[in-house]
MARMAR-644268 format. One line per 4 residues: number of its first residue (from 1); their letters; for each residue x, y, z of C-alpha. Coordinates in Angstrom, 3 decimals, decimal comma. Example, Ala and Ser with C-alpha at 12.3 -4.5 7.8 and 13.67 -1.06 7.14 Angstrom:
1> AS> 12,300/-4,500/7,800 | 13,670/-1,060/7,140
//
This chain:
1> MKKN> 0,054/-0,001/0,036 | 1,671/3,232/-1,062 | 1,192/6,316/0,985 | 1,974/9,969/0,741
5> CHYS> 3,126/11,097/4,156 | 2,434/14,556/5,109 | 4,886/14,753/7,918 | 8,254/13,329/7,773
9> IFLI> 8,670/13,068/11,419 | 5,444/11,347/11,677 | 6,524/9,125/8,875 | 9,668/8,502/10,603
13> TLLL> 7,522/7,701/13,543 | 5,509/5,431/11,415 | 8,568/3,401/10,906 | 9,840/3,574/14,205
17> SGCH> 6,716/2,300/15,614 | 7,158/-0,914/13,717 | 3,744/-0,781/11,913 | 4,120/-3,623/9,312
21> QIEK> 2,062/-1,561/6,818 | 4,999/0,844/6,656 | 7,553/-1,751/5,490 | 5,990/-1,533/2,123
25> RNFF> 7,243/2,072/1,740 | 10,520/3,626/2,395 | 10,292/7,275/1,364 | 8,576/9,982/3,364
29> HIKN> 7,952/13,538/2,948 | 7,100/16,478/5,302 | 4,606/19,311/4,629 | 3,167/21,318/7,491
33> PEKK> 4,115/20,810/11,090 | 1,645/23,391/12,207 | -1,625/22,036/10,700 | -4,298/22,049/13,466
37> SALD> -7,050/19,408/13,555 | -10,625/20,674/13,081 | -11,736/17,688/15,154 | -11,515/16,870/18,823
41> FPLS> -9,496/13,889/19,705 | -10,765/12,129/22,831 | -9,086/9,290/24,599 | -11,848/7,025/23,717
45> EICS> -10,761/7,125/20,069 | -7,726/4,896/20,916 | -8,667/3,360/24,328 | -10,516/0,091/24,790
49> DIQY> -9,996/-0,085/28,616 | -8,241/1,686/31,442 | -6,511/0,166/34,396 | -5,139/2,145/37,490
53> IKLD> -2,298/0,697/39,573 | -1,749/2,296/42,994 | 1,914/2,289/43,951 | 2,878/1,482/47,403
57> SIIP> 4,160/4,404/49,363 | 6,737/2,605/51,475 | 9,421/4,675/49,516 | 8,148/8,162/48,667
61> LAGI> 8,726/8,992/44,944 | 9,717/12,424/43,707 | 9,292/11,929/39,945 | 9,389/9,192/37,709
65> RKIE> 11,901/9,335/34,841 | 11,444/5,863/33,210 | 9,188/2,931/33,540 | 9,456/-0,624/32,120
69> FDHD> 7,066/-3,713/32,485 | 8,134/-7,204/32,137 | 6,016/-10,312/32,933 | 4,719/-9,560/36,335
73> IIVL> 6,965/-6,836/37,433 | 7,147/-3,030/37,100 | 10,535/-1,213/37,294 | 10,784/2,455/37,566
77> QDKI> 13,494/5,159/37,985 | 12,729/7,951/40,319 | 14,731/11,228/40,109 | 15,646/11,034/43,834
81> KGII> 15,168/7,430/45,043 | 16,767/5,643/42,183 | 15,405/2,296/40,645 | 12,615/0,504/42,285
85> KFDK> 10,743/-2,716/41,566 | 6,968/-3,358/42,094 | 4,800/-6,270/41,255 | 2,017/-5,902/38,664
89> TGKF> -0,418/-4,847/41,367 | 1,775/-1,978/42,631 | 3,068/-3,864/45,761 | 6,680/-2,678/46,622
93> LSQI> 9,152/-5,431/46,014 | 12,604/-3,896/46,470 | 14,870/-0,955/45,670 | 17,422/-1,917/43,178
97> GSIG> 20,955/-0,979/44,216 | 21,450/2,519/45,688 | 22,750/5,921/44,924 | 26,535/6,188/45,475
101> KGPG> 29,950/5,195/44,074 | 30,470/1,835/45,719 | 29,705/-1,766/44,546 | 26,119/-1,968/43,468
105> EYSL> 25,678/1,793/43,550 | 25,082/4,138/40,737 | 24,719/7,797/39,828 | 21,388/9,503/40,427
109> TYSK> 21,834/11,699/37,310 | 23,899/9,753/34,891 | 22,091/6,417/34,991 | 19,576/4,583/32,934
113> FTIG> 18,137/0,973/33,235 | 16,422/-1,804/31,336 | 14,862/-5,072/32,202 | 16,528/-8,112/30,272
117> NNGK> 17,364/-11,795/30,327 | 13,540/-12,722/29,966 | 12,757/-10,520/32,946 | 15,475/-12,091/35,290
121> NVYV> 17,868/-9,248/35,307 | 18,003/-5,456/35,674 | 20,933/-3,743/33,879 | 21,805/-0,297/35,030
125> LDHF> 23,876/1,968/32,719 | 25,967/4,194/34,823 | 28,096/7,220/33,737 | 27,606/6,322/30,012
129> KDVL> 29,924/3,240/30,207 | 29,546/1,001/33,298 | 26,798/-1,590/33,480 | 25,628/-3,061/36,856
133> VFDE> 23,777/-6,275/36,756 | 21,017/-7,174/39,376 | 19,359/-10,639/39,451 | 15,699/-11,521/40,049
137> NNQY> 16,215/-11,261/43,697 | 17,535/-7,820/43,300 | 21,006/-8,715/44,280 | 23,932/-7,006/42,592
141> TNKF> 25,847/-9,800/40,873 | 28,173/-8,354/38,200 | 29,544/-5,210/36,629 | 31,106/-4,669/33,050
145> SING> 32,086/-1,836/30,975 | 31,181/-1,247/27,366 | 33,434/-0,295/24,506 | 35,582/2,483/25,826
149> EIIA> 35,010/4,462/22,515 | 31,233/4,803/23,011 | 29,428/7,312/25,078 | 25,993/5,561/25,613
153> NDVF> 23,076/7,692/26,959 | 20,543/4,890/27,178 | 20,205/1,036/27,231 | 17,543/-1,242/25,945
157> SISQ> 16,954/-4,987/26,082 | 16,279/-6,094/22,424 | 16,135/-9,837/22,933 | 16,692/-12,454/25,732
161> NRLL> 20,368/-12,117/25,367 | 21,172/-8,727/23,677 | 21,420/-5,198/25,030 | 21,460/-2,080/22,869
165> FASG> 23,569/0,789/24,079 | 22,480/3,938/22,182 | 24,783/6,993/21,694 | 23,254/9,076/18,900
169> NPTG> 25,338/12,090/17,903 | 24,182/15,017/19,900 | 27,336/17,053/19,760 | 28,524/15,903/16,287
173> DFKY> 31,663/14,089/17,320 | 30,432/10,757/18,625 | 32,053/7,715/16,940 | 29,217/5,381/17,247
177> KWIV> 25,380/5,567/16,833 | 24,986/2,379/18,928 | 26,630/-0,895/20,008 | 24,809/-4,295/20,612
181> TDNS> 26,338/-6,703/23,213 | 25,326/-9,874/24,888 | 24,244/-9,832/28,436 | 27,730/-10,035/29,763
185> GKMI> 29,005/-6,958/27,709 | 30,532/-9,070/24,761 | 30,468/-6,968/21,678 | 28,089/-8,296/19,013
189> YTKK> 28,357/-5,381/16,547 | 28,471/-1,705/16,285 | 27,013/1,196/14,036 | 29,524/4,045/13,387
193> NSVN> 28,385/7,574/12,937 | 28,920/8,802/9,341 | 27,946/12,418/10,002 | 30,528/14,614/11,726
197> FKIK> 30,272/18,378/12,728 | 31,124/20,831/15,320 | 28,555/22,600/17,201 | 28,825/26,414/17,424
201> KGAG> 30,659/27,363/20,652 | 28,402/27,889/23,664 | 25,439/25,925/22,087 | 24,276/22,963/23,994
205> PLPA> 23,137/19,617/22,271 | 19,581/18,791/21,493 | 18,049/15,242/21,670 | 19,715/13,659/18,586
209> QIIF> 17,860/10,267/18,379 | 14,572/8,623/18,702 | 14,381/4,867/19,668 | 11,009/3,378/19,686
213> KRDS> 10,748/-0,089/20,977 | 7,683/-2,203/20,177 | 7,535/-5,882/21,128 | 11,092/-6,960/20,218
217> IVYY> 11,635/-4,688/17,480 | 13,651/-1,436/17,816 | 13,747/1,377/15,449 | 16,360/4,164/15,295
221> FEQY> 16,259/7,556/13,819 | 18,779/10,368/14,174 | 17,746/13,935/13,398 | 20,979/14,667/11,706
225> NDTI> 20,484/11,878/9,148 | 17,621/10,703/6,937 | 17,914/7,013/7,467 | 15,638/4,910/9,689
229> FQIG> 17,276/1,768/10,955 | 15,812/-1,437/12,314 | 18,132/-2,812/15,096 | 18,056/-6,684/15,460
233> PDSF> 19,787/-8,838/17,933 | 22,611/-9,808/15,470 | 22,427/-7,330/12,754 | 20,704/-4,176/11,586
237> KTFG> 19,081/-2,990/8,297 | 18,066/0,086/6,676 | 14,265/0,382/7,082 | 13,444/3,552/5,155
241> FFDL> 14,344/7,095/4,340 | 12,525/10,310/4,868 | 12,733/13,857/3,784 | 12,076/16,647/6,401
245> GKYR> 12,461/19,309/3,787 | 13,109/22,725/5,105 | 12,278/21,560/8,519 | 15,267/19,265/9,000
249> LTPE> 18,089/20,429/11,239 | 21,145/19,471/9,204 | 24,713/19,147/10,571 | 25,601/22,305/8,497
253> IAER> 22,896/24,427/10,199 | 23,941/23,014/13,677 | 27,661/23,875/13,127 | 26,786/27,304/11,657
257> DGLF> 23,999/28,496/13,873 | 24,139/26,311/17,059 | 21,204/24,620/18,722 | 19,770/26,952/21,347
261> NAGN> 16,887/28,181/19,115 | 16,708/25,371/16,650 | 13,162/24,362/17,508 | 11,957/27,716/16,405
265> SYLI> 12,794/26,874/12,734 | 13,328/23,136/12,548 | 11,356/20,155/13,781 | 12,714/18,345/16,829
269> PLNI> 11,106/14,938/17,429 | 10,706/13,829/20,970 | 8,539/10,816/21,451 | 6,485/8,496/19,253
273> YETR> 3,743/6,116/20,214 | 1,681/3,820/17,924 | -2,024/2,851/18,104 | -4,168/0,793/15,817
277> KYLI> -5,112/3,886/13,695 | -2,823/6,638/14,774 | 0,850/7,414/15,508 | 0,941/9,967/18,535
281> IEYI> 3,986/12,130/18,023 | 5,390/14,725/20,427 | 7,825/17,299/18,939 | 9,177/20,822/19,229
285> YKNF> 8,491/23,207/16,354 | 8,225/26,760/17,743 | 6,815/25,130/20,941 | 5,876/21,851/22,222
289> KMAL> 3,207/20,020/20,185 | 1,310/16,761/20,211 | 0,035/15,577/16,803 | -1,614/12,644/15,165
293> FNKE> -0,785/10,816/12,034 | -3,841/8,827/10,754 | -2,372/5,670/9,135 | -5,607/5,206/7,195
297> TEEL> -6,233/8,679/5,728 | -2,658/9,897/5,867 | -3,666/12,955/7,734 | -1,377/14,587/10,168
301> NIIN> -2,957/17,003/12,681 | -1,984/18,836/15,707 | -4,254/18,148/18,691 | -5,928/21,384/19,534
305> NCPA> -8,406/20,324/22,147 | -5,800/19,343/24,761 | -6,925/20,682/28,253 | -3,229/20,965/29,097
309> PKRL> 0,003/20,810/27,058 | 0,560/17,423/25,400 | -2,458/15,722/26,847 | -5,578/13,952/25,553
313> LNDF> -9,017/14,741/26,703 | -10,276/11,786/28,872 | -13,805/11,019/27,932 | -13,383/7,256/28,711
317> DSGL> -14,114/7,672/32,558 | -13,927/11,465/32,910 | -10,514/11,127/34,629 | -7,474/13,474/34,245
321> PFSP> -6,243/14,297/30,771 | -3,839/11,656/29,394 | -0,161/12,085/28,531 | 1,775/8,891/27,692
325> ISEF> 5,308/8,325/28,907 | 5,885/4,710/27,951 | 4,475/1,745/25,860 | 4,336/-1,976/26,620
329> NNHL> 2,319/-4,915/25,227 | -0,454/-2,872/23,559 | -0,755/-0,355/26,502 | 0,234/3,233/26,965
333> TCVV> 1,280/4,377/30,475 | 0,608/7,640/32,104 | 1,635/8,766/35,688 | -1,140/10,303/37,727
337> NPFE> -0,557/12,522/40,908 | -2,951/11,673/43,724 | -3,620/15,252/44,868 | -4,482/16,177/41,287
341> LKKH> -6,801/13,140/40,900 | -8,654/13,749/44,087 | -9,019/17,501/43,319 | -10,298/16,480/39,904
345> VASD> -12,796/13,988/41,134 | -14,051/16,518/43,692 | -14,760/19,093/41,114 | -18,124/20,058/39,530
349> AFKN> -16,767/19,350/36,075 | -16,157/15,639/37,128 | -19,496/15,162/38,968 | -21,333/16,638/36,054
353> STPK> -19,567/14,772/33,346 | -21,069/11,948/31,236 | -18,093/9,554/30,072 | -18,324/6,818/27,529
357> FPEK> -18,298/4,290/30,379 | -20,108/5,493/33,593 | -19,139/2,494/35,520 | -15,380/3,276/34,962
361> KKEL> -16,230/6,768/36,385 | -17,528/5,125/39,545 | -14,458/2,848/39,856 | -12,238/6,004/39,404
365> EKLA> -14,172/7,897/42,077 | -13,718/4,954/44,482 | -9,988/4,905/43,905 | -9,571/8,688/44,381
369> NSLN> -11,464/8,479/47,619 | -9,151/5,777/48,784 | -6,057/7,875/48,212 | -4,106/10,160/50,511
373> ENDN> -2,973/13,260/48,633 | 0,644/12,395/49,666 | 0,629/8,843/48,438 | 2,879/7,763/45,640
377> PVLM> 1,658/8,270/42,102 | -0,972/6,085/40,448 | -0,011/4,405/36,961 | -2,846/4,693/34,369
381> LVKL> -2,672/1,957/31,914 | -4,503/2,649/28,667 | -5,297/-0,514/26,526 | -5,109/0,345/22,904
385> KE> -7,906/-0,828/20,579 | -6,989/-3,862/18,317
//
Protein backbone atom coordinates (compact mmCIF):
# COMPACT_ATOMS: atom_id res chain seq x y z
CA MET A 1 0.00 0.00 0.00
CA LYS A 2 1.56 3.23 -1.14
CA LYS A 3 1.23 6.31 1.01
CA ASN A 4 1.96 10.00 0.75
CA CYS A 5 3.19 11.06 4.13
CA HIS A 6 2.37 14.58 5.19
CA TYR A 7 4.84 14.74 7.95
CA SER A 8 8.26 13.38 7.79
CA ILE A 9 8.70 13.09 11.45
CA PHE A 10 5.50 11.30 11.65
CA LEU A 11 6.49 9.12 8.92
CA ILE A 12 9.59 8.42 10.71
CA THR A 13 7.51 7.69 13.60
CA LEU A 14 5.50 5.36 11.61
CA LEU A 15 8.56 3.47 10.77
CA LEU A 16 9.88 3.64 14.22
CA SER A 17 6.74 2.24 15.64
CA GLY A 18 7.11 -0.94 13.73
CA CYS A 19 3.84 -0.86 11.89
CA HIS A 20 4.08 -3.64 9.29
CA GLN A 21 2.10 -1.59 6.78
CA ILE A 22 5.01 0.84 6.68
CA GLU A 23 7.48 -1.78 5.57
CA LYS A 24 6.05 -1.52 2.07
CA ARG A 25 7.26 2.05 1.71
CA ASN A 26 10.58 3.63 2.35
CA PHE A 27 10.34 7.29 1.33
CA PHE A 28 8.51 9.91 3.38
CA HIS A 29 8.01 13.61 2.97
CA ILE A 30 7.06 16.48 5.26
CA LYS A 31 4.55 19.24 4.64
CA ASN A 32 3.13 21.36 7.41
CA PRO A 33 4.20 20.84 11.06
CA GLU A 34 1.62 23.39 12.24
CA LYS A 35 -1.60 22.06 10.73
CA LYS A 36 -4.25 21.98 13.45
CA SER A 37 -7.07 19.47 13.57
CA ALA A 38 -10.62 20.67 13.08
CA LEU A 39 -11.84 17.74 15.16
CA ASP A 40 -11.56 16.86 18.83
CA PHE A 41 -9.48 13.83 19.65
CA PRO A 42 -10.74 12.17 22.85
CA LEU A 43 -9.04 9.28 24.59
CA SER A 44 -11.86 6.88 23.70
CA GLU A 45 -10.73 7.07 20.07
CA ILE A 46 -7.72 4.89 20.88
CA CYS A 47 -8.64 3.30 24.21
CA SER A 48 -10.52 0.03 24.82
CA ASP A 49 -9.96 -0.10 28.58
CA ILE A 50 -8.26 1.72 31.47
CA GLN A 51 -6.54 0.17 34.48
CA TYR A 52 -5.16 2.08 37.45
CA ILE A 53 -2.28 0.75 39.56
CA LYS A 54 -1.76 2.33 42.96
CA LEU A 55 1.95 2.22 43.82
CA ASP A 56 2.91 1.41 47.41
CA SER A 57 4.15 4.44 49.32
CA ILE A 58 6.81 2.65 51.38
CA ILE A 59 9.42 4.67 49.50
CA PRO A 60 8.08 8.14 48.62
CA LEU A 61 8.69 8.98 44.96
CA ALA A 62 9.72 12.43 43.79
CA GLY A 63 9.33 12.07 40.03
CA ILE A 64 9.32 9.09 37.67
CA ARG A 65 11.88 9.29 34.85
CA LYS A 66 11.42 5.89 33.20
CA ILE A 67 9.11 2.86 33.48
CA GLU A 68 9.46 -0.66 32.11
CA PHE A 69 7.11 -3.62 32.43
CA ASP A 70 8.15 -7.25 32.05
CA HIS A 71 6.05 -10.29 32.88
CA ASP A 72 4.66 -9.62 36.38
CA ILE A 73 6.97 -6.80 37.45
CA ILE A 74 7.15 -3.04 37.12
CA VAL A 75 10.52 -1.31 37.36
CA LEU A 76 10.77 2.46 37.48
CA GLN A 77 13.44 5.07 37.95
CA ASP A 78 12.74 7.92 40.34
CA LYS A 79 14.74 11.13 40.07
CA ILE A 80 15.62 11.03 43.81
CA LYS A 81 15.20 7.46 45.06
CA GLY A 82 16.75 5.62 42.13
CA ILE A 83 15.47 2.34 40.66
CA ILE A 84 12.59 0.53 42.34
CA LYS A 85 10.72 -2.69 41.61
CA PHE A 86 6.99 -3.34 42.15
CA ASP A 87 4.77 -6.29 41.27
CA LYS A 88 1.99 -5.88 38.71
CA THR A 89 -0.49 -4.77 41.41
CA GLY A 90 1.79 -1.94 42.60
CA LYS A 91 3.09 -3.78 45.68
CA PHE A 92 6.61 -2.69 46.58
CA LEU A 93 9.19 -5.45 46.07
CA SER A 94 12.62 -3.93 46.39
CA GLN A 95 14.88 -1.00 45.78
CA ILE A 96 17.47 -1.99 43.18
CA GLY A 97 20.96 -0.98 44.27
CA SER A 98 21.42 2.48 45.71
CA ILE A 99 22.79 5.89 44.90
CA GLY A 100 26.54 6.24 45.40
CA LYS A 101 29.95 5.22 44.09
CA GLY A 102 30.48 1.84 45.77
CA PRO A 103 29.68 -1.71 44.62
CA GLY A 104 26.06 -2.00 43.47
CA GLU A 105 25.70 1.80 43.53
CA TYR A 106 25.07 4.17 40.65
CA SER A 107 24.72 7.85 39.85
CA LEU A 108 21.43 9.59 40.49
CA THR A 109 21.77 11.76 37.38
CA TYR A 110 23.84 9.74 34.92
CA SER A 111 22.10 6.38 34.96
CA LYS A 112 19.51 4.48 32.90
CA PHE A 113 18.14 0.95 33.23
CA THR A 114 16.45 -1.83 31.31
CA ILE A 115 14.89 -5.19 32.19
CA GLY A 116 16.54 -8.08 30.34
CA ASN A 117 17.29 -11.79 30.23
CA ASN A 118 13.60 -12.67 30.00
CA GLY A 119 12.76 -10.53 33.03
CA LYS A 120 15.39 -12.10 35.28
CA ASN A 121 17.87 -9.20 35.37
CA VAL A 122 17.94 -5.44 35.63
CA TYR A 123 20.84 -3.74 33.86
CA VAL A 124 21.84 -0.27 35.04
CA LEU A 125 23.93 1.91 32.73
CA ASP A 126 26.01 4.23 34.90
CA HIS A 127 28.06 7.23 33.73
CA PHE A 128 27.63 6.29 30.05
CA LYS A 129 29.93 3.22 30.18
CA ASP A 130 29.61 1.01 33.28
CA VAL A 131 26.82 -1.57 33.53
CA LEU A 132 25.64 -2.97 36.87
CA VAL A 133 23.75 -6.28 36.79
CA PHE A 134 21.07 -7.20 39.35
CA ASP A 135 19.42 -10.62 39.48
CA GLU A 136 15.75 -11.55 39.94
CA ASN A 137 16.24 -11.37 43.72
CA ASN A 138 17.47 -7.79 43.27
CA GLN A 139 21.02 -8.71 44.29
CA TYR A 140 24.02 -7.02 42.68
CA THR A 141 25.88 -9.79 40.85
CA ASN A 142 28.19 -8.31 38.25
CA LYS A 143 29.61 -5.23 36.61
CA PHE A 144 31.08 -4.73 33.15
CA SER A 145 32.11 -1.80 30.99
CA ILE A 146 31.15 -1.29 27.37
CA ASN A 147 33.49 -0.30 24.54
CA GLY A 148 35.64 2.59 25.68
CA GLU A 149 34.98 4.56 22.48
CA ILE A 150 31.21 4.80 22.90
CA ILE A 151 29.39 7.27 25.11
CA ALA A 152 26.03 5.57 25.72
CA ASN A 153 23.11 7.67 26.93
CA ASP A 154 20.52 4.87 27.17
CA VAL A 155 20.18 1.10 27.28
CA PHE A 156 17.48 -1.24 25.96
CA SER A 157 16.99 -4.99 26.06
CA ILE A 158 16.27 -6.06 22.47
CA SER A 159 16.14 -9.85 22.98
CA GLN A 160 16.68 -12.41 25.71
CA ASN A 161 20.46 -12.13 25.36
CA ARG A 162 21.09 -8.78 23.68
CA LEU A 163 21.50 -5.24 25.00
CA LEU A 164 21.44 -2.08 22.89
CA PHE A 165 23.54 0.85 24.07
CA ALA A 166 22.49 3.97 22.18
CA SER A 167 24.68 6.98 21.74
CA GLY A 168 23.27 9.07 18.93
CA ASN A 169 25.35 12.04 17.87
CA PRO A 170 24.18 15.03 19.91
CA THR A 171 27.39 17.05 19.62
CA GLY A 172 28.54 15.90 16.20
CA ASP A 173 31.70 14.13 17.34
CA PHE A 174 30.44 10.75 18.64
CA LYS A 175 32.11 7.75 17.01
CA TYR A 176 29.13 5.34 17.27
CA LYS A 177 25.38 5.60 16.90
CA TRP A 178 24.97 2.44 18.95
CA ILE A 179 26.53 -0.87 19.95
CA VAL A 180 24.86 -4.22 20.66
CA THR A 181 26.33 -6.62 23.23
CA ASP A 182 25.29 -9.85 24.86
CA ASN A 183 24.17 -9.80 28.49
CA SER A 184 27.76 -10.04 29.72
CA GLY A 185 28.98 -7.07 27.68
CA LYS A 186 30.61 -9.03 24.84
CA MET A 187 30.47 -6.98 21.65
CA ILE A 188 28.12 -8.33 18.97
CA TYR A 189 28.22 -5.45 16.49
CA THR A 190 28.44 -1.66 16.22
CA LYS A 191 27.11 1.14 14.04
CA LYS A 192 29.49 4.02 13.42
CA ASN A 193 28.41 7.59 12.90
CA SER A 194 28.88 8.80 9.35
CA VAL A 195 28.00 12.43 10.07
CA ASN A 196 30.55 14.64 11.78
CA PHE A 197 30.28 18.32 12.64
CA LYS A 198 31.24 20.81 15.30
CA ILE A 199 28.53 22.61 17.22
CA LYS A 200 28.87 26.36 17.45
CA LYS A 201 30.70 27.36 20.61
CA GLY A 202 28.41 27.86 23.59
CA ALA A 203 25.50 25.90 22.11
CA GLY A 204 24.26 22.88 24.04
CA PRO A 205 23.15 19.65 22.31
CA LEU A 206 19.53 18.71 21.61
CA PRO A 207 18.08 15.19 21.70
CA ALA A 208 19.65 13.66 18.61
CA GLN A 209 17.88 10.31 18.38
CA ILE A 210 14.53 8.62 18.67
CA ILE A 211 14.47 4.99 19.73
CA PHE A 212 11.08 3.35 19.68
CA LYS A 213 10.70 -0.20 20.92
CA ARG A 214 7.61 -2.20 20.11
CA ASP A 215 7.60 -5.82 21.23
CA SER A 216 11.15 -6.97 20.41
CA ILE A 217 11.69 -4.67 17.46
CA VAL A 218 13.70 -1.49 17.84
CA TYR A 219 13.75 1.39 15.34
CA TYR A 220 16.32 4.14 15.38
CA PHE A 221 16.31 7.58 13.82
CA GLU A 222 18.83 10.38 14.19
CA GLN A 223 17.74 13.92 13.37
CA TYR A 224 21.01 14.72 11.58
CA ASN A 225 20.51 11.89 9.10
CA ASP A 226 17.60 10.76 6.91
CA THR A 227 17.86 7.01 7.45
CA ILE A 228 15.64 4.87 9.67
CA PHE A 229 17.28 1.70 10.95
CA GLN A 230 15.74 -1.48 12.30
CA ILE A 231 18.03 -2.89 14.99
CA GLY A 232 18.06 -6.65 15.47
CA PRO A 233 19.87 -8.90 17.96
CA ASP A 234 22.67 -9.81 15.55
CA SER A 235 22.48 -7.25 12.74
CA PHE A 236 20.65 -4.14 11.58
CA LYS A 237 19.14 -3.04 8.31
CA THR A 238 18.01 0.14 6.63
CA PHE A 239 14.27 0.34 7.10
CA GLY A 240 13.53 3.53 5.19
CA PHE A 241 14.32 7.14 4.42
CA PHE A 242 12.45 10.36 4.95
CA ASP A 243 12.72 13.92 3.82
CA LEU A 244 12.04 16.64 6.40
CA GLY A 245 12.56 19.28 3.76
CA LYS A 246 13.12 22.76 5.10
CA TYR A 247 12.22 21.58 8.63
CA ARG A 248 15.22 19.28 8.96
CA LEU A 249 18.02 20.36 11.28
CA THR A 250 21.14 19.52 9.26
CA PRO A 251 24.72 19.19 10.56
CA GLU A 252 25.65 22.28 8.54
CA ILE A 253 22.96 24.35 10.26
CA ALA A 254 23.92 23.02 13.71
CA GLU A 255 27.56 23.91 13.05
CA ARG A 256 26.74 27.34 11.66
CA ASP A 257 23.94 28.53 13.94
CA GLY A 258 24.12 26.40 17.07
CA LEU A 259 21.17 24.68 18.72
CA PHE A 260 19.70 26.99 21.36
CA ASN A 261 16.82 28.18 19.17
CA ALA A 262 16.75 25.33 16.67
CA GLY A 263 13.18 24.41 17.58
CA ASN A 264 11.95 27.77 16.32
CA SER A 265 12.82 26.92 12.72
CA TYR A 266 13.33 23.16 12.63
CA LEU A 267 11.33 20.15 13.74
CA ILE A 268 12.79 18.36 16.76
CA PRO A 269 11.08 14.98 17.40
CA LEU A 270 10.78 13.87 21.02
CA ASN A 271 8.52 10.82 21.44
CA ILE A 272 6.46 8.49 19.29
CA TYR A 273 3.66 6.10 20.25
CA GLU A 274 1.65 3.84 17.97
CA THR A 275 -2.02 2.83 18.16
CA ARG A 276 -4.14 0.76 15.81
CA LYS A 277 -5.17 3.79 13.78
CA TYR A 278 -2.80 6.58 14.75
CA LEU A 279 0.75 7.54 15.48
CA ILE A 280 0.96 9.91 18.44
CA ILE A 281 3.98 12.17 18.08
CA GLU A 282 5.41 14.73 20.45
CA TYR A 283 7.83 17.24 18.99
CA ILE A 284 9.14 20.78 19.10
CA TYR A 285 8.43 23.24 16.34
CA LYS A 286 8.29 26.78 17.73
CA ASN A 287 6.82 25.20 20.88
CA PHE A 288 5.87 21.77 22.25
CA LYS A 289 3.24 19.98 20.20
CA MET A 290 1.35 16.71 20.15
CA ALA A 291 0.07 15.55 16.79
CA LEU A 292 -1.61 12.56 15.21
CA PHE A 293 -0.82 10.77 12.01
CA ASN A 294 -3.81 8.80 10.74
CA LYS A 295 -2.43 5.65 9.15
CA GLU A 296 -5.59 5.14 7.12
CA THR A 297 -6.25 8.63 5.73
CA GLU A 298 -2.61 9.80 5.91
CA GLU A 299 -3.66 13.00 7.65
CA LEU A 300 -1.33 14.65 10.13
CA ASN A 301 -2.93 17.04 12.62
CA ILE A 302 -1.92 18.84 15.77
CA ILE A 303 -4.22 18.08 18.67
CA ASN A 304 -5.86 21.37 19.56
CA ASN A 305 -8.38 20.26 22.17
CA CYS A 306 -5.79 19.34 24.79
CA PRO A 307 -6.92 20.67 28.20
CA ALA A 308 -3.23 20.94 29.06
CA PRO A 309 -0.04 20.83 27.01
CA LYS A 310 0.56 17.42 25.43
CA ARG A 311 -2.50 15.76 26.96
CA LEU A 312 -5.54 13.99 25.53
CA LEU A 313 -9.04 14.71 26.79
CA ASN A 314 -10.23 11.76 28.89
CA ASP A 315 -13.82 11.02 27.89
CA PHE A 316 -13.45 7.32 28.75
CA ASP A 317 -13.97 7.61 32.53
CA SER A 318 -13.87 11.44 32.89
CA GLY A 319 -10.52 11.16 34.63
CA LEU A 320 -7.52 13.41 34.28
CA PRO A 321 -6.20 14.21 30.80
CA PHE A 322 -3.86 11.57 29.41
CA SER A 323 -0.19 12.09 28.58
CA PRO A 324 1.75 8.91 27.71
CA ILE A 325 5.28 8.31 28.96
CA SER A 326 5.85 4.68 27.92
CA GLU A 327 4.45 1.79 25.87
CA PHE A 328 4.30 -1.92 26.58
CA ASN A 329 2.30 -4.87 25.27
CA ASN A 330 -0.37 -2.79 23.49
CA HIS A 331 -0.73 -0.37 26.42
CA LEU A 332 0.27 3.26 26.93
CA THR A 333 1.20 4.38 30.42
CA CYS A 334 0.64 7.68 32.22
CA VAL A 335 1.62 8.83 35.72
CA VAL A 336 -1.21 10.33 37.79
CA ASN A 337 -0.61 12.55 40.81
CA PRO A 338 -2.93 11.57 43.73
CA PHE A 339 -3.50 15.19 44.82
CA GLU A 340 -4.50 16.21 41.29
CA LEU A 341 -6.75 13.16 40.94
CA LYS A 342 -8.57 13.80 44.22
CA LYS A 343 -9.02 17.46 43.32
CA HIS A 344 -10.33 16.53 39.88
CA VAL A 345 -12.83 13.95 41.19
CA ALA A 346 -14.14 16.49 43.72
CA SER A 347 -14.75 19.10 41.02
CA ASP A 348 -18.13 20.00 39.53
CA ALA A 349 -16.75 19.26 36.08
CA PHE A 350 -16.18 15.63 37.04
CA LYS A 351 -19.44 15.26 38.91
CA ASN A 352 -21.44 16.64 35.99
CA SER A 353 -19.56 14.74 33.29
CA THR A 354 -20.99 11.92 31.19
CA PRO A 355 -18.16 9.63 30.08
CA LYS A 356 -18.37 6.83 27.55
CA PHE A 357 -18.28 4.31 30.38
CA PRO A 358 -20.12 5.51 33.53
CA GLU A 359 -19.17 2.38 35.48
CA LYS A 360 -15.51 3.27 34.98
CA LYS A 361 -16.22 6.72 36.37
CA LYS A 362 -17.58 5.12 39.55
CA GLU A 363 -14.47 2.94 39.86
CA LEU A 364 -12.24 5.97 39.45
CA GLU A 365 -14.17 7.90 42.09
CA LYS A 366 -13.76 4.98 44.50
CA LEU A 367 -10.02 4.88 43.82
CA ALA A 368 -9.62 8.63 44.35
CA ASN A 369 -11.47 8.47 47.66
CA SER A 370 -9.09 5.73 48.84
CA LEU A 371 -6.01 7.85 48.19
CA ASN A 372 -4.14 10.20 50.44
CA GLU A 373 -2.92 13.29 48.62
CA ASN A 374 0.63 12.47 49.70
CA ASP A 375 0.57 8.91 48.38
CA ASN A 376 2.86 7.76 45.62
CA PRO A 377 1.65 8.27 42.04
CA VAL A 378 -0.94 6.05 40.39
CA LEU A 379 -0.09 4.42 37.07
CA MET A 380 -2.77 4.79 34.43
CA LEU A 381 -2.63 2.00 31.85
CA VAL A 382 -4.55 2.60 28.64
CA LYS A 383 -5.23 -0.54 26.62
CA LEU A 384 -5.16 0.29 22.93
CA LYS A 385 -7.86 -0.78 20.54
CA GLU A 386 -6.97 -3.80 18.45
